[in-house]
C-alpha positions in Angstrom: -24.2 56.6 76.9 -21.1 54.8 76.9 -18.4 55.9 74.8 -16.8 53.5 72.3 -12.9 52.8 71.8 -11.6 53.7 68.6 -12.3 51.4 65.9 -9.5 50.6 63.8 -10.7 52.0 60.9 -10.5 55.7 62.6 -6.7 55.4 62.9 -6.3 57.6 60.1 -7.3 60.5 62.5 -4.0 59.5 64.7 -4.0 57.1 67.9 -6.7 59.1 69.5 -9.0 58.9 66.9 -11.1 62.0 65.4 -11.1 65.2 67.1 -13.0 65.1 70.4 -12.6 61.3 70.9 -14.2 58.5 69.3 -17.9 59.3 71.0 -20.7 57.9 68.9 -21.5 61.3 67.1 -17.8 61.9 65.9 -17.1 61.7 62.2 -16.7 58.1 60.7 -15.4 56.7 57.7 -16.4 53.2 56.0 -14.4 50.1 56.3 -12.9 50.9 52.9 -11.9 54.5 54.1 -14.2 56.3 51.4 -16.6 57.7 53.4 -16.2 61.5 53.8 -15.7 62.8 57.6 -19.3 63.6 59.0 -20.6 60.8 57.1 -23.1 58.5 58.7 -23.2 54.7 59.1 -24.6 52.9 56.1 -27.3 50.3 56.5 -25.1 47.0 55.9 -22.6 48.7 58.6 -25.9 48.9 61.3 -26.8 45.6 60.3 -23.0 44.0 61.1 -22.9 46.1 64.4 -26.4 44.9 65.5 -25.3 41.2 64.9 -21.9 41.6 66.6 -23.9 43.0 69.7 -26.3 40.1 69.6 -23.6 37.6 69.5 -21.6 39.1 72.1 -24.7 38.9 74.5 -25.4 35.5 73.5 -21.7 34.4 74.1 -21.8 36.3 77.5 -24.7 34.2 78.1 -23.1 31.0 76.8 -20.2 31.6 79.2 -22.3 32.4 82.6 -24.3 29.1 81.8 -21.4 26.8 81.9 -20.0 28.9 84.8 -22.9 27.7 86.7 -21.8 23.7 85.8 -18.2 24.3 87.4 -17.0 24.9 90.5 -13.8 26.9 91.9 -11.2 28.5 89.6 -12.9 27.1 86.6 -16.1 29.1 87.6 -14.2 32.5 88.3 -12.5 32.0 84.7 -15.5 31.3 83.0 -17.4 34.4 84.6 -14.2 36.4 83.8 -14.8 35.5 80.1 -18.5 36.1 80.3 -17.5 40.0 81.9 -15.1 40.3 78.9 -18.1 39.7 76.5 -19.9 42.3 78.0 -17.4 44.9 77.4 -17.4 43.9 73.8 -21.2 44.5 73.8 -20.8 47.9 75.3 -18.5 48.9 72.5 -21.4 47.9 69.7 -23.9 49.3 71.9 -21.6 52.8 71.9 -21.2 52.3 68.1 -25.0 52.3 67.5 -26.3 55.1 69.6 -30.0 55.3 69.4 -29.8 53.3 66.4 -29.5 50.1 68.4 -33.0 49.0 67.1 -34.6 45.9 68.5 -33.2 42.8 69.9 -31.7 40.4 67.5 -31.3 36.7 67.3 -27.3 35.6 67.8 -25.9 33.5 64.8 -27.0 29.9 64.6 -24.3 28.5 65.9 -24.0 30.8 69.0 -27.7 29.7 69.5 -26.7 26.0 69.3 -23.8 26.7 71.7 -26.1 28.5 74.3 -28.4 25.5 74.2 -25.9 23.2 74.7 -24.6 25.6 77.7 -27.5 25.3 79.4 -28.5 21.7 79.4 -25.0 19.7 79.2 -21.8 21.7 80.1 -19.5 19.3 79.7 -15.9 19.1 77.9 -17.7 18.2 74.8 -19.4 22.0 74.5 -16.0 23.2 75.9 -14.6 21.7 73.0 -17.3 23.3 70.6 -16.8 26.8 72.2 -13.0 26.4 71.6 -13.4 25.9 67.7 -16.1 28.6 67.9 -13.7 31.3 69.2 -11.2 30.4 66.7 -13.7 31.3 63.9 -15.3 34.0 65.7 -12.5 36.9 65.1 -12.5 40.6 64.6 -9.4 40.5 62.9 -11.5 41.5 59.5 -13.7 43.8 61.4 -12.5 47.7 61.4 -15.4 48.6 63.6 -13.7 46.4 66.4 -11.0 47.7 68.6 -7.4 46.0 68.4 -8.2 45.3 72.2 -11.1 43.4 71.1 -9.5 41.4 68.7 -6.9 40.3 71.2 -9.1 39.4 73.7 -11.4 36.8 71.1 -7.6 35.1 70.6 -6.7 35.3 74.4 -10.2 33.5 75.0 -9.7 30.3 72.5 -6.2 29.7 74.7 -8.2 29.9 77.6 -10.8 27.6 76.4 -8.1 25.1 75.0 -6.9 25.1 78.4 -10.4 24.3 80.5 -11.2 21.7 77.2 -7.8 20.1 78.1 -8.5 19.6 82.0 -11.8 18.1 80.8 -9.9 15.3 78.0 -7.3 14.8 80.6 -10.1 13.7 83.1 -11.7 11.3 80.7 -9.2 10.5 78.3 -8.1 6.9 79.8 -11.3 5.2 79.7 -12.7 7.1 76.7 -9.4 6.6 74.5 -10.2 2.9 75.4 -14.2 3.3 74.4 -13.1 5.0 71.3 -10.5 2.3 69.9 -12.7 -0.5 71.1 -15.6 0.8 69.0 -13.5 1.5 65.8 -11.7 -1.9 66.1 -15.0 -3.5 66.6 -16.4 -2.0 63.9 -13.9 -2.2 61.5 -12.1 -5.6 61.8 -15.8 -7.7 62.2 -17.2 -5.5 59.1 -13.8 -6.8 57.4 -14.1 -10.1 58.8 -17.5 -10.7 57.6 -17.2 -9.3 54.1 -13.7 -11.4 53.8 -15.4 -14.8 54.8 -18.7 -13.9 52.7 -16.9 -13.1 49.7 -15.2 -16.7 49.8 -18.7 -18.2 49.0 -20.1 -19.9 52.2 -23.6 -19.4 53.7 -24.9 -16.9 55.4 -25.3 -19.1 58.7 -21.1 -19.4 58.6 -21.0 -15.8 58.2 -23.3 -15.0 61.3 -21.2 -17.5 63.4 -17.9 -16.1 62.3 -19.2 -12.6 63.2 -20.0 -13.7 66.4 -17.3 -15.3 67.4 -15.1 -12.5 66.1 -17.1 -10.3 68.3 -16.5 -12.3 71.4 -12.6 -12.9 70.6 -12.0 -9.5 69.4 -13.9 -8.2 72.7 -11.9 -10.1 75.3 -8.7 -9.6 73.4 -8.9 -5.9 73.4 -10.0 -5.8 77.3 -7.3 -7.8 78.4 -4.9 -6.0 76.5 -6.0 -2.4 77.9 -5.9 -3.8 81.1 -2.3 -4.9 80.7 -1.4 -1.8 78.6 -2.9 1.0 80.9 -1.7 -1.2 84.2 1.8 -1.2 83.2 1.9 2.0 82.6 0.2 3.4 85.6 3.0 1.2 87.2 5.9 2.9 85.1 4.6 6.1 86.4 4.4 5.1 90.2 8.0 4.0 89.8 9.1 7.2 88.4 7.3 9.5 90.9 9.1 11.4 93.7 8.8 9.3 96.8 7.0 11.4 99.6 9.0 10.2 102.2 12.2 12.2 100.9 11.4 14.9 103.2 12.1 13.0 106.1 15.5 12.3 105.1 16.2 16.5 104.5 17.1 17.2 108.0 20.0 14.3 108.0 21.5 15.5 105.1 25.2 16.9 105.1 24.6 20.5 104.1 28.3 20.7 102.8 28.0 17.4 100.8 24.4 17.9 99.8 23.2 14.8 98.4 20.2 16.6 97.2 21.8 18.2 94.1 22.3 14.3 92.6 18.6 13.7 93.1 18.0 17.0 90.7 20.8 16.4 88.5 19.5 13.0 87.9 16.0 14.3 86.8 17.9 16.8 83.9 19.2 19.9 85.9 22.5 21.3 85.4 25.1 21.1 87.9 24.5 24.4 88.5 20.8 24.5 88.7 21.1 21.3 90.9 23.3 23.2 93.7 21.1 26.3 93.6 17.6 24.4 93.7 18.9 22.2 96.2 20.3 25.0 98.4 16.6 26.7 98.4 15.2 23.3 99.4 17.1 22.8 102.3 16.7 26.9 103.1 12.9 26.3 103.1 13.0 22.7 104.8 15.0 24.4 107.6 12.3 27.7 107.8 9.5 24.9 107.5 8.3 26.6 104.4 9.0 23.3 102.3 6.3 21.5 101.8 6.8 17.4 101.1 6.8 16.1 98.0 3.7 14.4 96.8 2.7 12.3 93.4 1.6 13.9 90.6 -2.1 12.5 90.4 -3.0 14.3 87.2 -0.9 12.0 84.9 -2.5 8.7 86.6 -6.1 10.6 86.2 -5.3 10.9 82.3 -4.3 7.2 82.0 -7.3 6.0 83.7 -7.4 2.6 86.1 -6.7 -0.8 84.2 -9.9 -2.1 85.4 -12.0 0.9 84.1 -9.8 0.9 80.8 -10.7 -2.9 80.2 -14.5 -2.3 80.8 -14.5 0.1 78.4 -12.6 -1.5 75.7 -14.6 -4.5 76.1 -18.1 -3.4 76.1 -17.2 -0.5 73.2 -15.7 -3.3 71.1 -18.5 -5.6 71.4 -21.1 -2.6 70.6 -19.0 -1.6 67.5 -18.3 -5.4 66.4 -22.3 -6.3 66.5 -23.3 -3.5 64.2 -22.0 -5.5 61.0 -23.6 -8.6 62.3 -27.1 -7.3 62.5 -28.3 -7.9 59.1 -27.4 -11.8 59.6 -29.0 -12.0 62.7 -32.3 -10.7 61.0 -32.0 -13.4 58.5 -30.4 -11.5 55.7 -27.7 -13.0 53.5 -25.6 -12.6 50.3 -25.1 -8.9 48.7 -28.1 -7.2 50.5 -26.5 -8.3 54.0 -23.1 -7.1 53.2 -24.3 -3.7 51.8 -26.5 -3.1 54.6 -23.4 -4.1 57.0 -21.1 -1.6 55.5 -23.8 1.3 55.5 -24.4 0.7 59.1 -20.7 0.5 59.8 -19.9 3.6 57.7 -22.5 5.8 60.1 -21.1 4.6 62.8 -17.7 5.2 61.9 -18.9 8.9 60.9 -20.2 9.6 64.4 -17.2 8.3 66.6 -15.1 10.4 64.1 -17.1 13.5 64.6 -17.0 12.5 68.5 -13.1 12.3 68.3 -12.9 15.5 66.4 -15.0 17.6 68.8 -13.1 16.6 71.7 -9.6 17.0 69.9 -10.4 20.6 68.6 -9.9 19.4 65.2 -12.4 19.6 62.1 -15.0 16.9 63.2 -16.3 15.9 59.2 -12.3 15.8 58.6 -11.9 13.6 61.4 -15.5 11.5 60.6 -14.6 11.2 56.8 -11.0 10.2 57.6 -12.5 7.0 59.9 -14.7 6.0 57.3 -11.9 6.3 54.5 -9.9 3.9 56.8 -12.5 1.4 57.9 -13.9 1.3 54.3 -10.5 0.4 52.8 -9.5 -2.1 55.6 -13.0 -4.0 55.0 -12.3 -3.5 51.0 -9.0 -5.2 50.8 -10.5 -8.0 53.1 -13.4 -8.7 50.9 -11.0 -8.8 47.6 -8.8 -11.2 49.3 -11.9 -13.3 50.5 -12.9 -13.4 46.4 -9.0 -14.3 45.4 -9.7 -17.2 48.7 -13.3 -18.2 47.7 -11.9 -18.6 43.8 -9.1 -20.5 44.7 -10.7 -23.2 47.2 -13.5 -23.6 44.6 
């Protein structure tokens, strides 16, 4: 039977716990410290320990399933976290002793994560795990050790870093897609509501919506292409040249022009001098590696063509949603109401996706997107009413 580390509730006995250590048969005190020495764990204690045990087993399985979908260093990191969760599992097994009972199901959230990890394993799942680790804390449980609580805090940071790698890999085209979809939803809903409020015929609203879709999609695609391409060109212009290494052998060591390079990059004179001396020494020894451009920056931005295509397509998809009621022959207040409802659902969906990826509360992001979209559409509708009344 494994021996559990001392839970924090036993620290009244001193650093090493009760006499004889912290084995499962030693004296315990309850969470509020009221249980007399020699007391047995309560039913609620046993239930809580069994729940922790089930969750730790399920979390270890989540990390092992995720690890199967990654390679190299990322896989090793996820397997190491799984091993840590198994150590936590042993702690609760030791506390329960012969009262482990039949296997219990993990919490609903953990079971959902396990399903997603087995079937998807993408950055979305890592972002969910990050939020789960942020909530799954042992800080308030005195039967958990301080080490276990610290482990969970570190796990959150590890997953945050891994999820950050995934966000960087998809951020360029994904950013363009999300912004395009939101712009299409909000701008075209505002357009058709504003035009419809002016009192024109439904056919006119439909033509206006389709024109707004095409014009907006082309504008977004062109804008994204210019923006991303310009950003990549600026990065490339600021990236150290890989050919600098060929000049090192010809530099005057006494004058050491290399110092100027590092001073131009923000180092102090003393730091630049010391770093330049190290670079020259390593180059002379054959240990200095040639400078290479940082590919991560370019990967995070994406390419102009991909960003343009993503922005065009997703703007068009977003912009077609508020036009759908008019395409199917509806008009007036009924079409406007249905368009607003459809766009609201879509805004909630994009808000949840952005919230999950960013590690923020998904529903808060979703409601923020909804309020901004409806606010813009509402203002345009009121202006349409005013314009329609003035023209009439």
